[in-house]
N, C-alpha and C positions, 0 to 999 in steps of 0.2 A: 579300667587300663586297657591301652592299646586300640588303637585304631585298626580295624579288621579289612575294610575296604574304604579308598577315598575314590571317588569319580569312577566307580565302576571297576576299579583295579584294586589288586590285593596290595595292602600297606603295613602288613604286620611287621614285616623286617625293619621298614624304616621307623615305625613306632617303638619296636623293640630296642633298637639303636638309642631312641631318644630317652624312653623311660626306663630301661634296664631291669625288667623284673628278674627273678631268679633265673638261673641257667637253663634249666629244664622246662620253663614255662610254655614255650611254643610246642614242645613234643609231649606233655604231660597231657594223658586222656583223663577227663573228669566231665562231670555236668557242666554246661556252659549254657551263658545266655546273652544274648546282645541286642542292640537297639538300632534300628536303622530306618532307611526311607528309600523309596525307588524314585526313579527320574521324575515321576508326577508328583512326588511329596507324600505319598501314602507311607503312614508309619507301620513299623513292623516291630514286633518283639517276639524273638526266637528263643525257646528253652529246648535244650538237648538234654534229655536224661541220662543217667548211667543205666546200661542194659542190666535187668535184675538178675539175670543168669550169669553173664560173664563178667558182671562188675566192670565193664569197660566202657568209658564216656567217649568223647572227641576231643581231639588235638585242636591247637588254633588253625592248623591248617585245613583241618577238616571243617572247622566252622567257617572259615572264609569260602570254602566249595560251596557249602550249604546256603550262606549270603548270596554268593554270585549265582547260584542255581536258581533262587526264586527270584533274582532280579533286583538285588540290592544295588544302589548307587553310592551310598555311605553307609558304613555300619562300626559300631563301636562295641568291644567285648566289655560286658558288665561283669559283675562278680560271679565267680563260679564254683564248682565243687560242691560240698555238702551244703553251702548255703544257698544254691539256687534255688530262688522260691518264685513262683508266679501267682499273686494274690489278686484276686478280682471281686468287687462287690462283697467283701467279708468272707470270701472263701478260697483257699488254698487251691489250687488247681494242678499242681504238679505232686510228685511223690518226693518227700525231703529225705535225704539220706543222712544229715546230722543226728548223732545219738542225741538223748535228752539228758540234760544235766541232772543230779539230784533233786527231786521235788518238782521237776518240770514236767509237764503232761504232754503226751503227743498232740500234734496238731489235727483238730477237726477229724476227719472220718480215719485217720491213720492209725495203725496199731502200733507204729514206731515211727521215729523222725520227728524232729522238732525244729522250729525256726530258730535261727540265730539272730541276734541283735547286729545289724550292720551300720556303717556309714555310707554305703552306697546304695541308694535307693533310687529308682526311676519313678516318679508319679505321671500318669498321662491321663489327661481328662477329654 
């Protein structure tokens, strides 16, 4: 949901007007993830986790600033919040913040946090 950058410029306001997510979506701080590319076509996957001490993540505005700072040309927001998961070669690489359902065990090395089944998945080869 939401284009973050298009052709190097912030595009979240235009995308917000088209997609119409919940009202506080742009301002809400949470774990976030995006997929994008730079002008040379190099692919980027960016995950921003919630600070474990302050429990604060980033807003869509913050995410756009990060994408711009690293030089992305186009970027799209992926699923965020507690379902933000970066998985590579059979291993979860970030800290999951979603609680576990009854009978579900924590993912991999983690003492808490479980992955959540999603319909938004980006596979990169």
